[in-house]
C-alpha positions in Angstrom: 116.1 63.9 117.1 113.6 65.9 119.0 110.4 67.1 117.5 111.8 70.6 117.1 115.0 69.4 115.3 112.8 67.5 112.8 111.1 70.8 111.5 112.7 72.3 108.5 113.5 76.0 108.4 110.3 78.3 108.0 111.7 80.3 105.2 112.1 77.1 103.3 108.4 76.1 104.0 107.3 79.7 102.9 109.4 79.3 99.8 107.9 75.9 99.1 104.4 77.0 99.6 104.6 79.9 97.2 106.4 77.8 94.6 103.9 75.0 94.9 101.0 77.4 94.5 102.5 79.4 91.5 104.3 76.4 90.1 107.1 78.8 89.4 110.3 80.1 91.2 110.1 83.4 89.6 106.4 84.0 90.7 107.4 82.7 94.2 110.3 85.1 94.4 108.2 88.1 93.3 105.7 87.4 96.2 108.4 86.9 98.8 110.8 89.5 97.5 113.4 87.1 96.8 115.7 86.3 93.7 114.5 83.2 91.6 117.8 81.7 92.6 117.2 82.3 96.3 113.9 80.5 96.1 115.5 77.7 94.1 118.2 77.3 96.8 115.6 77.1 99.6 113.8 74.5 97.7 116.8 72.5 97.2 117.7 72.8 101.0 114.1 71.5 101.8 114.5 68.6 99.3 117.9 67.6 101.0 116.3 67.9 104.3 113.3 65.6 103.1 115.4 63.3 101.2 113.4 63.5 98.1 112.6 65.9 95.1 109.5 68.0 95.3 109.3 69.4 91.8 109.5 68.1 88.2 110.3 70.5 85.5 107.7 70.6 82.8 107.5 72.9 79.5 105.3 75.5 81.2 107.0 75.7 84.5 107.2 73.3 87.6 104.8 70.5 88.7 104.8 69.2 92.4 105.5 65.4 92.8 102.6 63.6 94.4 104.3 63.6 97.8 105.0 67.4 97.5 101.2 67.9 96.5 100.0 66.4 99.8 102.9 68.1 101.7 101.8 71.5 100.2 98.3 71.1 101.5 99.7 70.4 105.0 102.1 73.3 105.0 99.7 75.8 103.5 97.2 75.0 106.4 99.8 75.3 109.0 101.2 78.6 107.6 97.7 80.0 107.5 97.0 78.8 111.1 100.4 80.4 112.1 99.4 83.8 110.3 96.0 83.7 112.0 97.3 83.1 115.5 100.2 85.9 114.9 97.6 88.4 113.8 95.3 87.6 116.9 98.1 88.0 119.3 99.2 91.2 117.7 95.6 92.4 118.2 96.3 91.5 121.9 93.8 88.6 121.4 91.0 91.1 120.9 88.7 89.7 117.9 86.7 92.8 118.0 89.5 94.9 116.8 89.7 95.6 113.1 93.1 96.9 111.6 92.6 98.5 108.1 95.6 99.2 105.9 95.1 102.2 103.6 96.8 105.0 101.9 96.8 108.5 103.8 94.6 110.0 100.9 91.8 107.3 101.4 92.0 107.4 105.1 91.7 111.3 105.3 89.2 111.7 102.4 87.0 108.8 102.1 87.3 106.5 105.3 87.1 109.6 107.7 83.6 110.2 106.3 82.3 106.8 106.1 83.8 105.0 109.3 81.5 107.0 111.7 78.4 105.2 110.2 80.1 101.8 110.4 81.0 102.3 114.1 77.5 103.5 114.7 76.2 100.3 113.4 78.9 98.1 115.0 80.0 100.0 118.2 81.5 96.8 119.6 84.3 96.8 116.9 87.4 98.9 117.5 88.9 100.4 114.4 92.7 100.8 113.9 94.1 102.5 110.8 97.5 101.7 109.4 98.5 104.2 106.7 101.0 103.4 104.0 101.3 104.6 100.4 102.4 101.4 98.8 100.3 98.2 99.4 103.2 96.1 98.1 105.2 97.1 101.2 102.6 95.9 103.6 103.3 93.2 106.2 100.4 90.7 106.2 100.7 90.1 110.0 100.0 93.7 110.8 96.5 94.4 109.3 93.2 92.6 108.8 92.0 94.1 105.5 93.4 96.6 103.0 91.6 99.4 101.3 93.5 100.8 98.1 93.1 101.9 94.6 94.2 98.8 92.4 94.9 98.8 88.7 92.7 96.4 86.6 94.9 93.4 85.5 97.6 94.2 88.0 99.2 91.5 89.8 97.6 91.6 93.5 100.0 92.5 96.2 101.7 89.3 97.6 99.4 87.2 99.6 96.4 89.5 99.0 93.2 89.2 96.8 91.6 92.4 95.4 87.8 92.8 95.5 86.5 95.9 93.7 84.5 98.4 95.8 83.5 100.8 93.1 82.5 99.0 89.8 82.5 102.5 87.9 85.2 105.2 88.5 86.3 108.3 86.4 89.2 110.4 86.7 88.2 114.2 86.7 89.8 117.6 87.1 88.6 119.4 90.4 89.3 122.5 92.3 87.7 124.4 95.1 85.0 127.2 94.8 87.8 129.4 96.4 89.9 128.8 93.5 87.4 129.7 90.9 86.3 133.0 92.9 90.1 134.3 92.7 91.0 132.9 89.4 87.8 132.7 87.4 86.4 129.5 85.7 88.6 127.3 83.7 86.5 127.3 80.7 88.5 125.0 78.1 91.3 122.5 78.4 93.6 125.0 76.5 92.8 127.6 79.1 93.6 125.4 81.9 97.1 124.9 80.5 97.8 128.5 79.7 96.1 130.5 82.6 95.7 128.1 85.7 97.8 126.1 88.2 98.0 122.5 87.9 98.8 120.5 90.9 101.2 117.7 90.0 102.0 114.5 91.8 105.7 113.5 91.2 105.8 110.2 93.2 102.8 108.3 91.8 102.1 104.5 91.6 101.0 102.8 88.5 97.4 103.0 89.4 97.6 106.6 88.9 98.1 108.8 85.8 99.7 112.1 84.9 98.0 115.4 83.4 99.6 114.4 80.1 98.2 111.0 80.2 94.7 112.3 80.9 95.0 114.9 78.1 96.1 112.3 75.6 93.7 109.7 76.6 90.7 112.2 76.1 92.4 113.3 72.7 92.9 116.8 74.1 95.8 118.9 72.8 98.7 119.0 75.4 101.6 121.3 76.0 103.5 122.0 79.3 101.3 124.1 81.6 102.3 127.7 82.5 101.9 127.1 86.2 102.5 124.1 88.3 102.5 123.2 92.1 104.4 119.8 92.5 104.6 117.4 95.5 105.3 113.8 96.2 102.3 113.4 98.4 99.0 113.2 96.9 97.4 114.1 100.4 99.5 117.2 100.4 98.1 118.2 96.9 94.6 117.5 97.9 94.9 119.8 101.0 96.3 122.4 98.5 93.3 121.9 96.3 90.8 122.5 99.1 92.7 125.6 100.2 92.2 127.0 96.7 95.9 126.7 95.4 95.1 124.8 92.1 93.4 122.2 90.1 94.0 118.3 90.7 93.1 115.0 89.0 91.0 113.1 91.3 88.8 109.9 91.4 85.1 111.0 91.1 83.8 108.3 93.6 86.3 109.0 96.0 85.7 112.6 96.0 81.8 112.3 95.9 81.1 113.6 99.3 83.4 116.6 98.7 81.8 117.4 95.5 78.1 116.8 96.8 78.9 119.3 99.8 80.5 121.9 97.5 83.8 121.7 98.9 85.3 120.7 95.5 83.7 121.3 91.9 84.6 119.9 88.5 86.9 122.3 86.8 86.2 120.8 83.4 83.3 118.5 82.0 85.7 115.7 80.6 86.0 112.6 82.6 88.3 109.6 81.9 87.2 106.1 82.8 89.8 105.0 85.4 91.6 101.7 85.2 92.3 101.8 89.0 89.4 101.3 91.2 89.0 101.3 95.0 89.5 97.8 96.2 89.2 95.7 99.3 92.6 93.8 99.8 91.9 90.4 101.6 94.5 88.1 102.8 94.4 84.8 100.9 95.8 82.4 103.4 94.3 83.4 106.6 90.7 83.1 108.1 89.0 86.4 108.2 87.9 87.5 111.9 84.2 88.3 112.6 85.1 92.0 112.5 86.7 91.6 109.0 83.7 89.6 107.7 81.4 92.4 109.0 83.3 95.3 107.7 83.4 93.3 104.1 79.6 92.9 104.2 79.2 96.6 105.2 81.3 98.0 102.4 79.6 95.8 99.8 76.3 97.6 100.7 77.4 101.1 100.3 
């Protein structure tokens, strides 16, 4: 048997690594976007290939056998090295390139204002932005670091670890000065619902909240607003807000520059502590490049 023929299938090794790390078929399946039974079948195939059992069933899940525990450390290191080299080749071998995955909103509102300073301090690092709304759909081999709002207590996206950027964050109601010039000050929450246009995000992830959630959490009386503008893109709604078309909920830290420069203002004084915070998503099983470590340090100093 040649060396190549002696290798088990890669998908079985990935299933084994995730199962050994979580000690659970279910958790491994969630990470790999596979069913529990599919993971179990891949583990069984690997056990047959190796000619020995890899896991023992215990009351709280699975436990790797001693042989599997050693095999896990080897497989984990090899998969991490493979991911490192794949990412390096996709960067065309350029260790000075940094690919940041983020949402279109964070890219356009926050990163666009802060990246010029990073590039001034580190002109040798080339930045590439990969925008995607849902961090759970990211391909780990296509980016170096992610920047997303992440819900406290939420399971991290597969293969990623969330590191909070803003320790404190509030959700506030904002609008543009142009809006208040044409429609007047909001005044009260009741007036907001009766007389003003609320911008409503219809396709939100679980690190966001609705207007009704905001009113309820602040113990404010809620009823359906008289006027709404709805869209399935927060970026579209934020552009509408800046154009004076209505009032939107937003993160105070994310919008700090817009508020400070007067492009936006608080429509109401109430603020709701946010469960979602801007977080740096770091690959767990891959060595960070020098460019990634440089960006991580710079971000921590903001």
